C-alpha positions in Angstrom: 28.8 22.6 -18.4 30.8 19.4 -17.6 31.1 15.8 -16.6 33.2 14.9 -13.6 34.2 11.3 -13.1 35.4 10.0 -9.7 37.1 6.6 -9.9 36.3 5.3 -6.4 33.5 5.6 -4.0 35.5 7.7 -1.6 36.3 10.4 -4.1 33.2 12.6 -4.4 32.1 16.0 -5.7 33.8 18.9 -3.9 31.9 21.1 -1.5 31.8 23.8 -4.2 30.3 21.3 -6.8 27.7 20.1 -4.3 26.6 23.6 -3.4 26.6 24.7 -7.1 24.9 21.7 -8.8 23.5 19.3 -6.3 20.6 21.3 -4.9 16.9 21.7 -5.2 14.4 19.0 -5.7 15.8 15.5 -6.0 14.6 12.5 -7.9 16.3 9.2 -7.2 16.2 6.0 -9.3 17.9 2.6 -8.6 18.9 0.1 -11.3 20.9 -3.0 -11.9 21.6 -5.9 -9.6 20.2 -5.2 -6.1 19.7 -1.6 -7.1 23.5 -1.0 -7.0 23.3 1.7 -9.7 21.8 4.9 -8.4 20.8 7.9 -10.6 20.1 11.1 -8.7 18.5 13.8 -10.8 18.7 17.5 -9.7 17.2 20.5 -11.5 20.4 21.1 -13.6 22.6 18.2 -12.8 22.7 14.4 -12.3 24.8 12.2 -10.1 25.4 8.6 -11.1 26.7 6.0 -8.6 27.8 2.5 -9.4 28.4 0.7 -6.1 29.7 -2.4 -7.7 32.6 -0.7 -9.4 32.8 2.3 -7.0 32.5 4.8 -9.8 30.8 8.2 -9.3 29.9 10.6 -12.1 28.5 14.1 -11.8 26.8 15.5 -14.9 26.3 19.3 -14.8 24.2 21.4 -17.1 21.0 20.4 -18.9 22.8 19.0 -22.0 25.1 16.7 -20.0 22.3 15.8 -17.6 20.6 14.0 -20.5 23.8 11.9 -21.0 23.4 10.5 -17.4 20.4 8.4 -18.4 22.4 6.8 -21.3 25.3 6.2 -19.0 23.1 4.5 -16.4 21.6 2.2 -19.1 25.1 1.4 -20.2 26.2 0.5 -16.7 23.2 -1.8 -16.2 23.9 -3.6 -19.5 27.6 -3.9 -18.6 26.8 -5.6 -15.3 24.1 -7.8 -16.8 26.6 -9.0 -19.5 29.3 -9.5 -17.0 27.0 -11.6 -14.7 25.9 -13.7 -17.7 29.5 -14.4 -18.8 30.3 -15.5 -15.3 27.3 -17.9 -15.2 28.3 -19.4 -18.5 31.7 -20.5 -17.4 32.1 -24.2 -16.6 35.0 -25.5 -14.6 36.6 -28.5 -16.3 37.1 -30.3 -12.9 33.4 -30.8 -12.2 31.6 -34.0 -13.0 28.0 -34.7 -13.7 27.6 -37.7 -11.6 
């Protein structure tokens, strides 16, 4: 079917997309720092939200829905690596005494 990427948290699936794909039973999962990555699984679609970066992705169709889990894992890894790199930075102006 398709993958629709929305580059900020205010851009969202259209009414037509919500009515067509985002219906039926819902299963919601939270990942990442403070549960900031949300994966919402529908019968034939998945909606992935990254509240840190403001990215939203709608995966439609059974084949693309499978890609949503991989993308969620990639987002978690990205944020984990990013946090680790920030923690490893040492400012040269600090002293140990």
